[in-house]
C-alpha positions as CSV (number, residue, x, y, z in Angstrom):
1,M,-14.3,-10.9,4.1
2,S,-10.5,-10.7,4.4
3,I,-8.2,-13.2,2.8
4,D,-6.9,-16.2,4.7
5,P,-3.6,-17.2,3.0
6,R,-3.9,-20.7,4.5
7,K,-7.1,-21.4,2.5
8,M,-5.7,-20.3,-0.9
9,P,-4.1,-22.7,-3.4
10,K,-0.3,-22.3,-3.2
11,L,0.0,-22.8,-7.0
12,G,-1.6,-20.2,-9.1
13,F,-2.0,-20.5,-12.9
14,G,-0.7,-17.4,-14.5
15,L,-2.3,-16.7,-17.9
16,M,0.4,-14.4,-19.3
17,R,2.5,-17.0,-21.1
18,L,-0.1,-19.3,-22.6
19,P,0.9,-21.8,-25.3
20,E,0.4,-20.6,-28.8
21,K,-0.1,-22.2,-32.2
22,D,0.5,-20.1,-35.3
23,R,0.6,-17.0,-32.9
24,V,-2.8,-17.7,-31.6
25,I,-3.5,-19.1,-28.1
26,D,-3.7,-22.9,-28.3
27,F,-7.2,-23.3,-26.9
28,E,-7.2,-27.1,-26.7
29,Q,-3.9,-27.2,-24.9
30,V,-5.0,-24.5,-22.5
31,C,-8.2,-26.5,-21.7
32,R,-6.1,-29.6,-21.0
33,M,-3.8,-27.7,-18.7
34,A,-6.7,-26.0,-16.9
35,D,-8.5,-29.3,-16.4
36,L,-5.3,-30.9,-15.1
37,Y,-4.6,-28.0,-12.7
38,M,-8.2,-28.1,-11.3
39,E,-8.2,-31.9,-11.0
40,H,-5.4,-31.6,-8.5
41,G,-7.3,-29.2,-6.3
42,F,-6.0,-25.9,-7.5
43,N,-8.3,-23.0,-8.6
44,Y,-6.5,-19.6,-8.9
45,F,-6.3,-18.2,-12.4
46,D,-4.5,-14.9,-12.9
47,T,-5.0,-12.8,-16.0
48,A,-4.9,-9.1,-17.0
49,Y,-6.4,-6.6,-19.5
50,I,-3.3,-6.6,-21.6
51,Y,-2.1,-10.2,-21.6
52,H,-2.0,-11.8,-25.0
53,G,-3.4,-8.5,-26.4
54,G,-6.6,-9.1,-24.4
55,N,-7.1,-12.7,-25.5
56,S,-5.9,-14.0,-22.1
57,E,-9.1,-12.6,-20.5
58,K,-11.2,-14.1,-23.4
59,I,-9.7,-17.5,-22.8
60,V,-11.1,-17.4,-19.3
61,K,-14.6,-17.4,-20.7
62,T,-14.1,-20.2,-23.3
63,A,-11.8,-22.5,-21.3
64,L,-13.2,-21.9,-17.8
65,V,-16.6,-20.2,-17.6
66,E,-18.2,-22.2,-20.4
67,R,-16.7,-25.5,-19.2
68,H,-16.7,-25.4,-15.4
69,P,-19.1,-24.3,-12.7
70,R,-18.3,-20.7,-11.6
71,N,-17.8,-21.7,-8.0
72,S,-15.1,-24.2,-8.9
73,F,-12.5,-21.6,-9.8
74,T,-11.3,-18.1,-8.9
75,V,-10.2,-15.4,-11.3
76,A,-7.9,-12.4,-10.7
77,T,-7.5,-9.7,-13.3
78,K,-6.1,-6.2,-13.3
79,L,-6.8,-2.5,-14.0
80,P,-4.1,-1.1,-16.3
81,G,-3.1,2.4,-15.1
82,W,-1.3,3.3,-18.4
83,C,-4.7,2.9,-20.2
84,L,-6.4,5.5,-17.9
85,E,-6.8,9.1,-18.7
86,K,-10.0,10.0,-16.8
87,P,-12.1,8.3,-14.1
88,E,-14.6,7.1,-16.7
89,D,-12.0,4.9,-18.2
90,M,-12.0,2.6,-15.2
91,E,-15.7,1.8,-15.6
92,R,-15.3,1.3,-19.4
93,I,-12.4,-1.1,-19.0
94,F,-14.0,-3.0,-16.1
95,L,-17.2,-3.6,-18.1
96,E,-15.1,-4.8,-21.0
97,Q,-13.3,-7.2,-18.7
98,L,-16.6,-8.6,-17.4
99,V,-17.8,-9.2,-21.0
100,R,-14.5,-10.7,-22.1
101,T,-14.3,-13.1,-19.2
102,G,-18.0,-13.8,-18.7
103,T,-17.3,-14.3,-15.0
104,G,-20.0,-12.0,-13.6
105,F,-17.6,-10.8,-10.9
106,F,-13.9,-11.0,-10.1
107,D,-12.7,-12.9,-7.1
108,Y,-9.5,-10.8,-7.0
109,Y,-9.0,-7.4,-8.7
110,L,-5.7,-5.6,-8.8
111,I,-4.5,-2.1,-9.7
112,H,-1.9,-3.2,-12.2
113,S,1.9,-2.7,-11.8
114,I,2.4,0.4,-9.6
115,E,6.1,1.1,-10.3
116,D,6.9,4.6,-9.1
117,E,5.6,7.8,-7.4
118,K,4.3,9.1,-10.7
119,G,2.2,6.0,-11.3
120,Y,0.9,6.1,-7.7
121,E,0.1,9.8,-8.0
122,K,-1.9,9.1,-11.1
123,H,-4.0,6.5,-9.3
124,T,-4.4,8.9,-6.4
125,A,-5.7,11.6,-8.7
126,L,-8.1,9.2,-10.5
127,R,-9.1,7.8,-7.1
128,S,-8.5,4.3,-8.3
129,F,-8.4,2.7,-4.9
130,E,-11.7,4.3,-3.9
131,W,-13.3,3.1,-7.2
132,T,-12.2,-0.5,-6.6
133,A,-13.5,-0.4,-3.1
134,R,-16.9,0.7,-4.4
135,K,-16.9,-2.2,-6.8
136,R,-16.2,-4.5,-3.8
137,E,-19.2,-3.0,-2.0
138,E,-21.3,-3.7,-5.1
139,G,-20.2,-7.3,-5.1
140,L,-18.4,-7.1,-8.4
141,I,-15.1,-7.5,-6.7
142,R,-14.6,-9.9,-3.8
143,H,-11.0,-9.0,-2.9
144,L,-8.9,-6.0,-3.9
145,G,-5.2,-5.4,-4.1
146,F,-2.4,-4.2,-6.4
147,S,0.7,-5.5,-8.1
148,F,3.9,-3.7,-7.4
149,H,7.3,-3.1,-9.0
150,G,8.5,-0.1,-7.0
151,T,10.7,0.7,-4.0
152,P,10.2,-0.4,-0.4
153,E,9.6,3.2,0.6
154,L,6.8,3.6,-1.9
155,L,5.2,0.3,-0.9
156,R,5.2,1.3,2.8
157,K,3.5,4.6,1.9
158,I,0.8,2.9,-0.2
159,V,-0.2,0.2,2.3
160,S,-0.2,2.8,5.1
161,E,-2.5,5.1,3.2
162,H,-4.8,2.4,1.9
163,P,-5.8,0.0,4.7
164,E,-8.6,-1.3,2.4
165,V,-6.0,-3.3,0.4
166,E,-6.4,-7.0,1.2
167,F,-3.3,-8.4,-0.7
168,V,-0.3,-7.3,-2.7
169,Q,1.4,-9.0,-5.6
170,I,5.2,-8.7,-5.8
171,Q,8.0,-10.1,-7.8
172,L,9.8,-12.5,-5.4
173,N,12.5,-15.1,-6.1
174,Y,15.8,-16.0,-4.6
175,A,17.8,-14.1,-7.3
176,D,15.9,-10.9,-6.6
177,W,15.8,-11.2,-2.8
178,D,18.7,-8.8,-2.3
179,N,18.8,-7.5,-5.9
180,P,19.0,-3.6,-5.5
181,D,16.8,-3.2,-8.6
182,V,14.0,-5.4,-7.2
183,Q,14.5,-5.7,-3.4
184,S,12.1,-8.7,-3.0
185,G,13.3,-9.3,0.5
186,A,12.6,-5.7,1.7
187,L,9.1,-5.7,0.0
188,Y,8.3,-9.0,1.7
189,K,9.3,-7.7,5.1
190,I,7.1,-4.7,4.8
191,L,4.0,-6.7,3.8
192,R,4.7,-9.1,6.7
193,E,4.9,-6.1,9.1
194,H,1.4,-5.1,7.9
195,D,0.1,-8.7,7.9
196,I,-0.9,-8.4,4.3
197,P,-1.1,-11.6,2.3
198,I,1.3,-11.9,-0.6
199,I,0.8,-13.1,-4.1
200,V,4.1,-14.0,-5.7
201,M,4.9,-13.3,-9.3
202,E,8.0,-14.2,-11.3
203,P,9.1,-17.0,-8.8
204,V,11.3,-18.4,-11.5
205,K,12.2,-14.9,-12.9
206,G,10.7,-15.3,-16.3
207,G,12.0,-18.9,-16.7
208,S,15.6,-18.0,-16.1
209,L,15.7,-19.8,-12.7
210,A,14.1,-22.9,-14.3
211,N,17.0,-23.1,-16.8
212,P,19.9,-21.5,-15.0
213,I,23.5,-21.3,-16.1
214,P,25.4,-24.6,-16.1
215,A,27.4,-23.9,-12.9
216,V,24.1,-23.4,-11.0
217,K,22.6,-26.6,-12.5
218,Q,25.7,-28.5,-11.3
219,I,25.2,-27.2,-7.7
220,F,21.6,-28.3,-7.6
221,S,22.3,-31.7,-9.2
222,E,24.6,-32.5,-6.3
223,L,21.8,-32.2,-3.8
224,P,20.6,-35.6,-2.3
225,S,17.2,-35.4,-3.9
226,A,18.5,-33.9,-7.2
227,P,15.5,-31.4,-7.4
228,T,14.8,-29.5,-10.6
229,P,15.9,-25.9,-10.6
230,A,12.2,-24.8,-11.1
231,S,11.0,-26.7,-8.1
232,L,13.7,-25.2,-5.9
233,A,12.8,-21.7,-7.0
234,L,9.1,-22.3,-6.3
235,R,9.8,-23.9,-3.0
236,F,11.9,-21.0,-2.0
237,A,8.9,-18.7,-2.3
238,G,6.6,-21.3,-0.8
239,S,8.8,-21.6,2.3
240,L,8.0,-18.0,3.3
241,D,5.3,-17.3,5.8
242,G,2.5,-15.0,4.6
243,V,2.7,-16.2,0.9
244,A,-0.9,-17.0,-0.2
245,T,-0.3,-18.0,-3.8
246,I,2.6,-18.4,-6.1
247,L,1.9,-17.7,-9.8
248,S,3.5,-19.7,-12.5
249,G,3.1,-18.7,-16.1
250,M,3.0,-22.3,-17.4
251,S,3.3,-22.6,-21.2
252,T,3.3,-26.4,-21.6
253,E,1.6,-29.5,-20.1
254,E,5.0,-30.7,-19.0
255,Q,5.6,-27.5,-16.9
256,M,2.1,-28.0,-15.4
257,L,2.8,-31.6,-14.4
258,E,6.2,-30.7,-12.9
259,N,4.6,-27.8,-10.9
260,I,1.8,-30.0,-9.7
261,R,4.4,-32.5,-8.4
262,T,6.2,-29.7,-6.6
263,F,3.0,-28.5,-4.9
264,S,1.5,-31.9,-4.0
265,P,2.3,-31.2,-1.3
266,L,4.7,-28.2,-1.2
267,S,7.6,-28.9,1.2
268,R,9.9,-26.3,2.7
269,L,13.5,-26.1,1.7
270,T,16.0,-28.2,3.6
271,P,19.1,-26.5,5.1
272,E,21.2,-28.2,2.3
273,E,18.9,-26.7,-0.3
274,G,19.0,-23.3,1.2
275,S,22.8,-23.4,1.2
276,A,22.8,-24.5,-2.4
277,I,20.6,-21.6,-3.3
278,R,22.9,-19.1,-1.6
279,K,25.8,-20.5,-3.6
280,A,23.7,-20.2,-6.8
281,V,23.0,-16.5,-6.0
282,E,26.7,-15.8,-5.8
283,I,27.3,-17.4,-9.2
284,I,24.3,-15.6,-10.8
285,R,25.5,-12.2,-9.5
286,S,29.0,-12.9,-11.0
287,T,27.4,-13.5,-14.5
288,P,26.1,-10.1,-15.9
289,L,22.8,-11.1,-17.6
290,I,20.0,-8.8,-18.7
291,G,17.2,-9.1,-16.0
292,C,14.4,-9.4,-18.5
293,T,11.4,-11.6,-17.3
294,S,9.8,-11.8,-20.8
295,C,6.6,-10.1,-19.6
296,R,6.4,-8.6,-23.1
297,Y,4.9,-5.3,-21.9
298,C,7.5,-3.6,-24.1
299,C,6.3,-5.3,-27.3
300,D,2.7,-4.1,-27.7
301,G,3.6,-0.4,-28.3
302,C,6.9,-0.8,-30.1
303,P,6.6,1.1,-33.4
304,Q,9.3,-1.1,-35.0
305,Q,7.8,-4.4,-33.8
306,I,11.0,-5.5,-32.2
307,P,10.7,-8.7,-30.2
308,I,12.7,-7.2,-27.3
309,P,12.5,-10.1,-24.8
310,D,13.5,-12.7,-27.5
311,I,16.6,-10.6,-28.4
312,F,17.5,-10.2,-24.7
313,R,17.2,-14.0,-24.3
314,I,19.6,-14.5,-27.2
315,M,22.0,-12.0,-25.8
316,N,21.9,-13.7,-22.4
317,S,22.6,-17.1,-24.1
318,I,25.7,-15.7,-25.8
319,R,26.9,-14.4,-22.4
320,Q,26.2,-17.8,-20.7
321,Y,27.4,-20.2,-23.4
322,N,29.8,-18.2,-25.5
323,D,28.2,-19.6,-28.7
324,A,27.8,-16.4,-30.7
325,P,27.6,-17.9,-34.3
326,Q,24.7,-20.3,-33.3
327,E,22.8,-17.5,-31.5
328,I,23.3,-15.0,-34.3
329,A,21.7,-17.5,-36.7
330,H,18.9,-18.0,-34.2
331,Y,18.5,-14.2,-34.0
332,R,18.2,-13.8,-37.7
333,Y,15.6,-16.5,-37.9
334,Q,13.7,-15.1,-34.9
335,T,13.5,-11.6,-36.4
336,R,12.8,-12.7,-40.0
337,N,9.3,-11.2,-39.8
338,S,9.9,-8.4,-37.3
339,G,12.1,-5.5,-36.4
340,R,15.8,-6.2,-35.4
341,A,17.8,-4.6,-32.7
342,K,19.3,-2.1,-35.2
343,D,15.8,-0.9,-36.0
344,C,15.3,0.7,-32.6
345,I,14.5,4.4,-32.9
346,A,15.1,5.1,-29.2
347,C,11.5,6.4,-28.7
348,G,11.6,5.1,-25.1
349,Q,8.1,3.6,-25.1
350,C,9.5,0.2,-24.0
351,E,11.4,1.7,-21.0
352,S,8.2,3.6,-19.8
353,V,6.4,0.3,-19.2
354,C,9.2,-2.1,-18.2
355,P,8.6,-3.5,-14.7
356,Q,12.3,-4.3,-14.4
357,H,13.3,-0.7,-15.2
358,L,15.8,-1.9,-17.8
359,E,17.6,0.6,-20.1
360,I,16.2,-1.1,-23.1
361,V,17.4,1.4,-25.8
362,S,21.0,1.1,-24.6
363,L,20.8,-2.7,-24.3
364,L,19.4,-3.1,-27.8
365,A,22.3,-0.9,-29.1
366,D,24.8,-3.1,-27.3
367,G,23.1,-6.2,-28.8
368,S,23.0,-4.8,-32.3
369,R,26.8,-4.4,-32.4
370,I,27.0,-8.2,-32.1
371,L,23.8,-9.5,-33.6
372,D,23.6,-7.2,-36.6
373,A,27.3,-7.2,-37.5
């Protein structure tokens, strides 16, 4: 059965940035957030094999499966291409995911983060698309798709060669619509041409559009309804035809409540709000910030245990607010039990998995000259 975007919840609960207590997922807070989300009629939970070191999939079992009827929620998870060496690995990982989540089947299953031709060629050689299609025939997957961080040309090639794909997940937000490194707008147009439903990830760009630079906040505050920056970013994505679900990686109950208000119901942008967003984009482009979305894919394999996204957030804060002494103090506290920017050995592991294609080694070296001085 194909996907009808009109019947899917517009707000999806992304389980990549869950609240933690003492570096462990805060189970009780996740349960409260999940219950609140479902009480308001939403039911799409998005996880992945690698999120929270695998514990994100496990929280699906304890917070959802063991507490709610299976037909009251839907679960999406993903097949990590970088963990595959041979076709048998797909079966092993899939079975592990079924055990972790306890769901019995997956409502949505994605080939995770295709970024370039090399990654696509690997999946082609392993016949990943054919394997997921067989799982759908077996009833273990209800709908199949893939998440994507590559070029428009590659996206067009994939969807043309794989008509069995039912949906595609892309990074889409107003800051990246014409960003040459992301090209959200071009990706969106291709999927609309093929009438493929769209799952939106990073609608607030890793939180940066929820807490933008002061000049952007000022523009938004002058709008008649004084909307929050986060709500404007979410409504930008929600105003586009063909968007089935917009994922938000909510980390607090406050964020959950704000998003529920935004989506109950979701209203399209007004002309004044659209104009304000265009002005905001001009300002954002004039401020050279590191385009990190804090997905933390770079952290798991770092041999020096460097908290790369946290360091980039501090570097961006220095660029935005010109308060280097306070941020350097924050940096020293943040890295007291981990590697620092100066500890990078330039192995490149981080760059090989970065969905934003950042030159992380060079950026850490630039940051070290300020932060480790």
